[in-house]
Biopython code that builds the backbone (N, CA, C, O; Angstrom):
import numpy as np
from Bio.PDB.StructureBuilder import StructureBuilder

atoms = [
    (1, "MET", "N", (167.995, -0.929, -138.021)),
    (1, "MET", "CA", (166.831, -0.043, -137.999)),
    (1, "MET", "C", (166.103, -0.539, -139.453)),
    (1, "MET", "O", (164.876, -0.637, -139.449)),
    (2, "THR", "N", (166.894, -0.869, -140.764)),
    (2, "THR", "CA", (166.175, -1.284, -141.731)),
    (2, "THR", "C", (165.288, -2.545, -141.558)),
    (2, "THR", "O", (164.236, -2.742, -142.165)),
    (3, "LYS", "N", (165.881, -3.407, -140.608)),
    (3, "LYS", "CA", (165.186, -4.952, -140.551)),
    (3, "LYS", "C", (163.851, -4.733, -139.583)),
    (3, "LYS", "O", (162.892, -5.487, -139.747)),
    (4, "PHE", "N", (163.797, -3.529, -138.414)),
    (4, "PHE", "CA", (162.641, -3.143, -137.758)),
    (4, "PHE", "C", (161.637, -2.413, -138.678)),
    (4, "PHE", "O", (160.424, -2.472, -138.474)),
    (5, "LEU", "N", (162.158, -1.765, -139.637)),
    (5, "LEU", "CA", (160.842, -1.178, -140.611)),
    (5, "LEU", "C", (160.416, -2.195, -141.338)),
    (5, "LEU", "O", (159.198, -2.365, -141.396)),
    (6, "ILE", "N", (161.190, -2.986, -141.966)),
    (6, "ILE", "CA", (160.429, -4.352, -142.725)),
    (6, "ILE", "C", (159.827, -5.105, -141.980)),
    (6, "ILE", "O", (158.740, -5.531, -142.371)),
    (7, "ASP", "N", (160.349, -5.517, -140.647)),
    (7, "ASP", "CA", (159.454, -6.417, -139.870)),
    (7, "ASP", "C", (157.812, -5.774, -139.748)),
    (7, "ASP", "O", (156.744, -6.370, -139.884)),
    (8, "ALA", "N", (158.062, -4.447, -139.464)),
    (8, "ALA", "CA", (156.653, -3.499, -138.905)),
    (8, "ALA", "C", (155.740, -3.596, -139.999)),
    (8, "ALA", "O", (154.571, -3.967, -139.892)),
    (9, "LEU", "N", (156.411, -3.191, -141.239)),
    (9, "LEU", "CA", (155.776, -3.315, -142.347)),
    (9, "LEU", "C", (154.820, -4.475, -142.842)),
    (9, "LEU", "O", (153.698, -4.488, -143.348)),
    (10, "GLY", "N", (155.653, -5.351, -142.514)),
    (10, "GLY", "CA", (154.955, -7.157, -142.701)),
    (10, "GLY", "C", (154.111, -7.348, -142.034)),
    (10, "GLY", "O", (153.092, -7.884, -142.470)),
    (11, "TRP", "N", (154.245, -6.955, -140.659)),
    (11, "TRP", "CA", (152.881, -7.143, -139.650)),
    (11, "TRP", "C", (151.773, -6.060, -139.795)),
    (11, "TRP", "O", (150.585, -6.241, -139.527)),
    (12, "ILE", "N", (152.260, -5.057, -140.197)),
    (12, "ILE", "CA", (150.801, -4.016, -140.686)),
    (12, "ILE", "C", (149.991, -4.826, -141.695)),
    (12, "ILE", "O", (148.781, -5.050, -141.641)),
    (13, "GLY", "N", (150.988, -5.288, -142.761)),
    (13, "GLY", "CA", (150.311, -6.184, -143.858)),
    (13, "GLY", "C", (149.733, -7.117, -143.749)),
    (13, "GLY", "O", (148.904, -7.395, -144.615)),
    (14, "ALA", "N", (149.932, -7.942, -142.680)),
    (14, "ALA", "CA", (149.377, -9.183, -142.451)),
    (14, "ALA", "C", (148.015, -8.756, -141.564)),
    (14, "ALA", "O", (146.954, -9.321, -141.830)),
    (15, "LEU", "N", (148.065, -7.909, -140.676)),
    (15, "LEU", "CA", (147.086, -7.481, -139.904)),
    (15, "LEU", "C", (145.815, -6.832, -140.693)),
    (15, "LEU", "O", (144.633, -6.979, -140.385)),
    (16, "SER", "N", (146.319, -6.108, -141.738)),
    (16, "SER", "CA", (145.273, -5.515, -142.754)),
    (16, "SER", "C", (144.505, -6.895, -143.501)),
    (16, "SER", "O", (143.275, -6.890, -143.545)),
    (17, "LEU", "N", (145.175, -7.927, -144.012)),
    (17, "LEU", "CA", (144.644, -8.741, -144.592)),
    (17, "LEU", "C", (143.672, -9.428, -143.497)),
    (17, "LEU", "O", (142.553, -9.747, -143.898)),
    (18, "ILE", "N", (143.958, -9.646, -142.338)),
    (18, "ILE", "CA", (143.502, -10.589, -141.504)),
    (18, "ILE", "C", (141.990, -9.621, -141.315)),
    (18, "ILE", "O", (140.865, -10.036, -141.595)),
    (19, "VAL", "N", (142.289, -8.405, -140.828)),
    (19, "VAL", "CA", (140.993, -7.436, -140.566)),
    (19, "VAL", "C", (140.117, -7.180, -141.774)),
    (19, "VAL", "O", (138.916, -6.926, -141.683)),
    (20, "ALA", "N", (140.729, -7.255, -142.808)),
    (20, "ALA", "CA", (139.963, -7.519, -144.085)),
    (20, "ALA", "C", (139.007, -8.624, -144.126)),
    (20, "ALA", "O", (137.802, -8.459, -144.312)),
    (21, "TYR", "N", (139.602, -9.814, -143.937)),
    (21, "TYR", "CA", (138.980, -11.069, -144.148)),
    (21, "TYR", "C", (137.933, -11.370, -143.231)),
    (21, "TYR", "O", (136.865, -11.929, -143.479)),
    (22, "ALA", "N", (138.466, -10.826, -141.867)),
    (22, "ALA", "CA", (137.574, -10.930, -140.955)),
    (22, "ALA", "C", (136.162, -10.227, -140.735)),
    (22, "ALA", "O", (135.112, -10.663, -140.262)),
    (23, "SER", "N", (136.552, -8.848, -141.303)),
    (23, "SER", "CA", (135.375, -8.096, -141.627)),
    (23, "SER", "C", (134.447, -8.578, -142.602)),
    (23, "SER", "O", (133.257, -8.410, -142.335)),
    (24, "VAL", "N", (134.763, -9.178, -143.743)),
    (24, "VAL", "CA", (133.745, -9.656, -144.629)),
    (24, "VAL", "C", (133.256, -10.974, -143.976)),
    (24, "VAL", "O", (132.056, -11.242, -144.043)),
    (25, "SER", "N", (133.989, -11.691, -143.441)),
    (25, "SER", "CA", (133.434, -13.016, -143.189)),
    (25, "SER", "C", (132.303, -12.900, -142.140)),
    (25, "SER", "O", (131.391, -13.727, -142.151)),
    (26, "PHE", "N", (132.338, -11.767, -141.116)),
    (26, "PHE", "CA", (131.553, -11.396, -140.163)),
    (26, "PHE", "C", (130.576, -10.376, -140.738)),
    (26, "PHE", "O", (129.783, -9.841, -139.963)),
    (27, "ARG", "N", (130.566, -10.072, -141.989)),
    (27, "ARG", "CA", (129.688, -9.093, -142.576)),
    (27, "ARG", "C", (129.412, -7.738, -141.858)),
    (27, "ARG", "O", (128.369, -7.135, -141.609)),
    (28, "LYS", "N", (130.774, -7.471, -141.607)),
    (28, "LYS", "CA", (131.104, -6.002, -141.171)),
    (28, "LYS", "C", (131.448, -5.120, -142.376)),
    (28, "LYS", "O", (131.412, -3.897, -142.242)),
    (29, "MET", "N", (131.757, -5.640, -143.460)),
    (29, "MET", "CA", (132.212, -4.994, -144.654)),
    (29, "MET", "C", (131.806, -6.042, -145.906)),
    (29, "MET", "O", (131.657, -7.259, -145.793)),
    (30, "ALA", "N", (131.668, -5.246, -147.119)),
    (30, "ALA", "CA", (130.930, -5.704, -148.298)),
    (30, "ALA", "C", (132.449, -6.172, -148.944)),
    (30, "ALA", "O", (133.429, -5.426, -148.905)),
    (31, "ALA", "N", (132.463, -7.663, -149.596)),
    (31, "ALA", "CA", (133.635, -8.052, -150.467)),
    (31, "ALA", "C", (133.627, -7.112, -151.450)),
    (31, "ALA", "O", (134.764, -6.872, -151.858)),
    (32, "ASP", "N", (132.641, -6.407, -152.054)),
    (32, "ASP", "CA", (132.935, -5.735, -153.585)),
    (32, "ASP", "C", (133.193, -4.366, -152.976)),
    (32, "ASP", "O", (133.020, -3.437, -153.765)),
    (33, "GLY", "N", (133.529, -4.075, -151.879)),
    (33, "GLY", "CA", (133.418, -2.483, -151.308)),
    (33, "GLY", "C", (134.893, -2.121, -151.432)),
    (33, "GLY", "O", (135.804, -2.950, -151.416)),
    (34, "ALA", "N", (135.037, -0.846, -151.553)),
    (34, "ALA", "CA", (136.576, 0.078, -151.880)),
    (34, "ALA", "C", (137.493, -0.424, -150.763)),
    (34, "ALA", "O", (138.651, -0.793, -150.958)),
    (35, "LEU", "N", (136.765, -0.403, -149.360)),
    (35, "LEU", "CA", (137.583, -0.378, -148.251)),
    (35, "LEU", "C", (138.244, -1.642, -148.210)),
    (35, "LEU", "O", (139.425, -1.817, -147.912)),
    (36, "TYR", "N", (137.150, -2.784, -148.627)),
    (36, "TYR", "CA", (137.824, -4.287, -148.683)),
    (36, "TYR", "C", (139.120, -4.422, -149.526)),
    (36, "TYR", "O", (140.185, -4.931, -149.174)),
    (37, "GLN", "N", (138.797, -3.852, -150.721)),
    (37, "GLN", "CA", (139.813, -4.221, -151.670)),
    (37, "GLN", "C", (140.889, -3.352, -151.646)),
    (37, "GLN", "O", (141.909, -3.632, -152.276)),
    (38, "LEU", "N", (140.769, -2.059, -150.825)),
    (38, "LEU", "CA", (142.300, -1.210, -150.734)),
    (38, "LEU", "C", (143.041, -1.790, -149.557)),
    (38, "LEU", "O", (144.257, -1.684, -149.403)),
    (39, "MET", "N", (142.198, -2.424, -148.717)),
    (39, "MET", "CA", (142.753, -3.157, -147.207)),
    (39, "MET", "C", (143.527, -4.272, -147.766)),
    (39, "MET", "O", (144.613, -4.571, -147.271)),
    (40, "ASN", "N", (142.954, -5.007, -148.928)),
    (40, "ASN", "CA", (143.783, -6.263, -149.347)),
    (40, "ASN", "C", (145.168, -5.869, -150.387)),
    (40, "ASN", "O", (146.229, -6.490, -150.334)),
    (41, "ALA", "N", (144.943, -4.906, -151.164)),
    (41, "ALA", "CA", (145.932, -4.348, -151.810)),
    (41, "ALA", "C", (147.102, -3.816, -151.082)),
    (41, "ALA", "O", (148.282, -3.824, -151.434)),
    (42, "LEU", "N", (146.501, -3.300, -149.880)),
    (42, "LEU", "CA", (147.916, -2.574, -149.135)),
    (42, "LEU", "C", (148.493, -3.593, -148.512)),
    (42, "LEU", "O", (149.699, -3.819, -148.614)),
    (43, "GLY", "N", (147.540, -4.427, -147.684)),
    (43, "GLY", "CA", (148.138, -5.452, -147.091)),
    (43, "GLY", "C", (149.003, -6.278, -147.942)),
    (43, "GLY", "O", (150.148, -6.477, -147.536)),
    (44, "SER", "N", (148.678, -6.730, -148.926)),
    (44, "SER", "CA", (149.591, -7.570, -150.148)),
    (44, "SER", "C", (150.749, -6.648, -150.420)),
    (44, "SER", "O", (151.869, -7.143, -150.544)),
    (45, "PHE", "N", (150.590, -5.478, -150.512)),
    (45, "PHE", "CA", (151.932, -4.844, -150.984)),
    (45, "PHE", "C", (153.068, -4.460, -150.040)),
    (45, "PHE", "O", (154.214, -4.173, -150.384)),
    (46, "LEU", "N", (152.465, -4.508, -148.508)),
    (46, "LEU", "CA", (153.149, -4.465, -147.489)),
    (46, "LEU", "C", (153.848, -6.079, -147.416)),
    (46, "LEU", "O", (155.056, -6.312, -147.456)),
    (47, "LEU", "N", (153.076, -6.797, -147.335)),
    (47, "LEU", "CA", (153.890, -8.226, -147.297)),
    (47, "LEU", "C", (155.090, -8.501, -148.555)),
    (47, "LEU", "O", (156.220, -8.973, -148.435)),
    (48, "ILE", "N", (154.402, -8.033, -149.738)),
    (48, "ILE", "CA", (155.363, -8.028, -150.675)),
    (48, "ILE", "C", (156.712, -7.407, -150.507)),
    (48, "ILE", "O", (157.751, -7.930, -150.910)),
    (49, "VAL", "N", (156.650, -6.515, -150.026)),
    (49, "VAL", "CA", (157.913, -5.894, -149.331)),
    (49, "VAL", "C", (158.867, -6.442, -148.335)),
    (49, "VAL", "O", (160.094, -6.493, -148.424)),
    (50, "ASN", "N", (157.968, -6.911, -147.210)),
    (50, "ASN", "CA", (158.613, -7.555, -146.358)),
    (50, "ASN", "C", (159.282, -9.038, -146.656)),
    (50, "ASN", "O", (160.290, -9.490, -146.112)),
    (51, "THR", "N", (158.276, -9.824, -147.892)),
    (51, "THR", "CA", (158.784, -11.002, -148.324)),
    (51, "THR", "C", (159.946, -11.223, -149.248)),
    (51, "THR", "O", (160.528, -12.295, -149.415)),
    (52, "VAL", "N", (160.245, -9.938, -149.897)),
    (52, "VAL", "CA", (161.176, -9.879, -150.926)),
    (52, "VAL", "C", (162.310, -9.292, -150.175)),
    (52, "VAL", "O", (163.419, -9.660, -150.563)),
    (53, "TYR", "N", (162.271, -8.397, -149.109)),
    (53, "TYR", "CA", (163.252, -8.288, -148.322)),
    (53, "TYR", "C", (164.040, -9.755, -147.661)),
    (53, "TYR", "O", (165.238, -9.841, -147.390)),
    (54, "TYR", "N", (163.253, -10.576, -147.539)),
    (54, "TYR", "CA", (163.478, -11.912, -146.758)),
    (54, "TYR", "C", (163.914, -12.970, -147.914)),
    (54, "TYR", "O", (164.456, -14.062, -147.748)),
    (55, "ARG", "N", (163.595, -12.456, -148.917)),
    (55, "ARG", "CA", (163.980, -13.268, -149.986)),
    (55, "ARG", "C", (162.816, -14.727, -149.779)),
    (55, "ARG", "O", (163.159, -15.879, -150.044)),
    (56, "ALA", "N", (161.668, -14.403, -149.349)),
    (56, "ALA", "CA", (160.700, -15.395, -149.417)),
    (56, "ALA", "C", (159.548, -15.523, -150.689)),
    (56, "ALA", "O", (158.326, -15.391, -150.628)),
    (57, "TYR", "N", (160.528, -15.866, -151.996)),
    (57, "TYR", "CA", (159.790, -15.430, -153.290)),
    (57, "TYR", "C", (158.374, -16.379, -153.160)),
    (57, "TYR", "O", (157.333, -15.781, -153.431)),
    (58, "PRO", "N", (158.290, -17.453, -152.865)),
    (58, "PRO", "CA", (157.096, -18.147, -152.865)),
    (58, "PRO", "C", (155.731, -17.155, -152.303)),
    (58, "PRO", "O", (154.663, -16.933, -152.875)),
    (59, "SER", "N", (156.208, -16.700, -151.034)),
    (59, "SER", "CA", (155.354, -15.686, -150.547)),
    (59, "SER", "C", (154.957, -14.367, -151.089)),
    (59, "SER", "O", (153.924, -13.698, -151.067)),
    (60, "ALA", "N", (156.172, -14.226, -151.594)),
    (60, "ALA", "CA", (155.961, -12.908, -152.410)),
    (60, "ALA", "C", (155.086, -12.915, -153.772)),
    (60, "ALA", "O", (154.219, -12.062, -153.964)),
    (61, "PHE", "N", (155.309, -13.698, -154.484)),
    (61, "PHE", "CA", (154.490, -14.484, -155.394)),
    (61, "PHE", "C", (152.867, -14.383, -155.194)),
    (61, "PHE", "O", (152.039, -13.827, -155.915)),
    (62, "VAL", "N", (152.698, -15.088, -154.001)),
    (62, "VAL", "CA", (151.314, -15.178, -153.645)),
    (62, "VAL", "C", (150.579, -13.775, -153.464)),
    (62, "VAL", "O", (149.419, -13.466, -153.740)),
    (63, "ASN", "N", (151.509, -13.098, -152.969)),
    (63, "ASN", "CA", (151.018, -11.571, -152.442)),
    (63, "ASN", "C", (150.978, -10.781, -153.561)),
    (63, "ASN", "O", (150.176, -9.847, -153.564)),
    (64, "VAL", "N", (151.929, -11.031, -154.844)),
    (64, "VAL", "CA", (151.483, -10.192, -156.109)),
    (64, "VAL", "C", (150.455, -10.699, -156.873)),
    (64, "VAL", "O", (149.945, -9.854, -157.610)),
    (65, "VAL", "N", (149.892, -12.029, -156.948)),
    (65, "VAL", "CA", (148.740, -12.437, -157.249)),
    (65, "VAL", "C", (147.496, -11.797, -156.192)),
    (65, "VAL", "O", (146.465, -11.362, -156.704)),
    (66, "TRP", "N", (147.641, -11.782, -155.029)),
    (66, "TRP", "CA", (146.489, -11.454, -154.317)),
    (66, "TRP", "C", (146.358, -9.960, -154.582)),
    (66, "TRP", "O", (145.232, -9.489, -154.424)),
    (67, "ILE", "N", (147.255, -9.215, -154.928)),
    (67, "ILE", "CA", (147.058, -7.619, -155.034)),
    (67, "ILE", "C", (146.603, -7.532, -156.400)),
    (67, "ILE", "O", (145.757, -6.663, -156.610)),
    (68, "THR", "N", (146.940, -8.172, -157.282)),
    (68, "THR", "CA", (146.540, -8.305, -158.624)),
    (68, "THR", "C", (144.888, -8.365, -158.804)),
    (68, "THR", "O", (144.201, -7.635, -159.518)),
    (69, "ILE", "N", (144.448, -9.474, -157.926)),
    (69, "ILE", "CA", (142.988, -9.704, -158.146)),
    (69, "ILE", "C", (142.639, -8.715, -157.094)),
    (69, "ILE", "O", (141.412, -8.777, -157.174)),
    (70, "ALA", "N", (142.890, -7.824, -156.140)),
    (70, "ALA", "CA", (142.197, -6.771, -155.472)),
    (70, "ALA", "C", (141.943, -5.912, -156.267)),
    (70, "ALA", "O", (140.824, -5.417, -156.399)),
    (71, "VAL", "N", (143.220, -5.522, -157.096)),
    (71, "VAL", "CA", (143.011, -4.283, -158.260)),
    (71, "VAL", "C", (141.810, -4.481, -159.110)),
    (71, "VAL", "O", (140.853, -3.715, -159.226)),
    (72, "ALA", "N", (142.032, -5.784, -159.766)),
    (72, "ALA", "CA", (141.116, -6.096, -160.845)),
    (72, "ALA", "C", (139.886, -6.386, -160.273)),
    (72, "ALA", "O", (138.946, -6.301, -161.063)),
    (73, "ALA", "N", (139.579, -6.739, -159.011)),
    (73, "ALA", "CA", (138.027, -6.817, -158.540)),
    (73, "ALA", "C", (137.611, -5.459, -158.507)),
    (73, "ALA", "O", (136.539, -5.266, -159.081)),
    (74, "ARG", "N", (138.208, -4.359, -157.946)),
    (74, "ARG", "CA", (137.852, -3.385, -157.543)),
    (74, "ARG", "C", (137.830, -2.242, -159.032)),
    (74, "ARG", "O", (137.182, -1.198, -158.954)),
    (75, "LEU", "N", (138.493, -2.547, -160.138)),
    (75, "LEU", "CA", (138.148, -2.322, -161.462)),
    (75, "LEU", "C", (136.748, -2.492, -161.659)),
    (75, "LEU", "O", (135.780, -1.732, -161.684)),
    (76, "ARG", "N", (136.965, -3.949, -161.817)),
    (76, "ARG", "CA", (135.498, -4.516, -162.163)),
    (76, "ARG", "C", (134.085, -3.872, -161.464)),
    (76, "ARG", "O", (133.098, -3.744, -162.189)),
    (77, "VAL", "N", (134.029, -3.527, -160.236)),
    (77, "VAL", "CA", (133.074, -3.238, -159.422)),
    (77, "VAL", "C", (132.921, -1.758, -159.982)),
    (77, "VAL", "O", (131.779, -1.410, -160.282)),
    (78, "LYS", "N", (134.025, -0.798, -160.162)),
    (78, "LYS", "CA", (134.096, 0.418, -160.626)),
    (78, "LYS", "C", (133.369, 0.534, -162.352)),
    (78, "LYS", "O", (132.719, 1.494, -162.766)),
    (79, "ARG", "N", (133.666, -0.567, -163.035)),
    (79, "ARG", "CA", (133.033, -0.324, -164.241)),
    (79, "ARG", "C", (131.563, -0.883, -164.342)),
    (79, "ARG", "O", (130.719, -0.516, -165.159)),
    (80, "TYR", "N", (131.429, -1.721, -163.480)),
    (80, "TYR", "CA", (129.815, -2.029, -163.009)),
    (80, "TYR", "C", (128.929, -0.808, -162.784)),
    (80, "TYR", "O", (127.899, -0.521, -163.394)),
    (81, "GLN", "N", (129.489, -0.180, -161.850)),
    (81, "GLN", "CA", (128.764, 1.070, -161.209)),
    (81, "GLN", "C", (128.475, 1.984, -162.096)),
    (81, "GLN", "O", (127.412, 2.598, -162.194)),
    (82, "TYR", "N", (129.875, 2.127, -163.063)),
    (82, "TYR", "CA", (129.593, 3.211, -163.942)),
    (82, "TYR", "C", (128.682, 3.060, -165.114)),
    (82, "TYR", "O", (128.078, 3.951, -165.712)),
    (83, "ALA", "N", (128.687, 1.795, -165.334)),
    (83, "ALA", "CA", (127.849, 1.213, -166.529)),
    (83, "ALA", "C", (126.186, 1.584, -165.534)),
    (83, "ALA", "O", (125.449, 2.493, -165.918)),
    (84, "LYS", "N", (125.990, 1.106, -164.840)),
    (84, "LYS", "CA", (124.681, 0.930, -163.845)),
    (84, "LYS", "C", (124.289, 2.384, -164.054)),
    (84, "LYS", "O", (123.151, 2.668, -164.429)),
    (85, "ASN", "N", (125.240, 3.335, -163.810)),
    (85, "ASN", "CA", (125.005, 4.806, -163.706)),
    (85, "ASN", "C", (124.255, 5.272, -164.844)),
    (85, "ASN", "O", (123.143, 5.797, -164.803)),
    (86, "GLU", "N", (125.050, 5.005, -166.001)),
    (86, "GLU", "CA", (125.065, 5.274, -167.301)),
    (86, "GLU", "C", (123.492, 4.688, -167.937)),
    (86, "GLU", "O", (123.012, 5.213, -168.942)),
    (87, "ASN", "N", (122.993, 3.879, -167.422)),
    (87, "ASN", "CA", (121.349, 3.343, -167.768)),
    (87, "ASN", "C", (120.565, 4.104, -166.972)),
    (87, "ASN", "O", (119.343, 3.960, -166.989)),
]
sb = StructureBuilder()
sb.init_structure("model")
sb.init_model(0)
sb.init_chain("A")
sb.init_seg("    ")
for serial, (resi, resn, name, xyz) in enumerate(atoms, 1):
    if name == "N":
        sb.init_residue(resn, " ", resi, " ")
    sb.init_atom(name, np.array(xyz, "f"), 0.0, 1.0, " ", f" {name:<3s}", serial, name[0])
structure = sb.get_structure()
């Protein structure tokens, strides 16, 4: 049962990243939007769970970097929006 759950989480994570990337590529979603960054962060987190379980550490590392970028980008957009509203 655990293996099935880990595999399912990995597939959900992979689909989340693919849908996010396709949505931005086809201009259905903004690259600096909250939904895009959330889908990236969630997808990466789920893939981290999967890749660590299978000891695929290089892939886990890539996803740690990916989620870090997603969170940093979202925080940067939030700071920019806050500063813009202050002026």
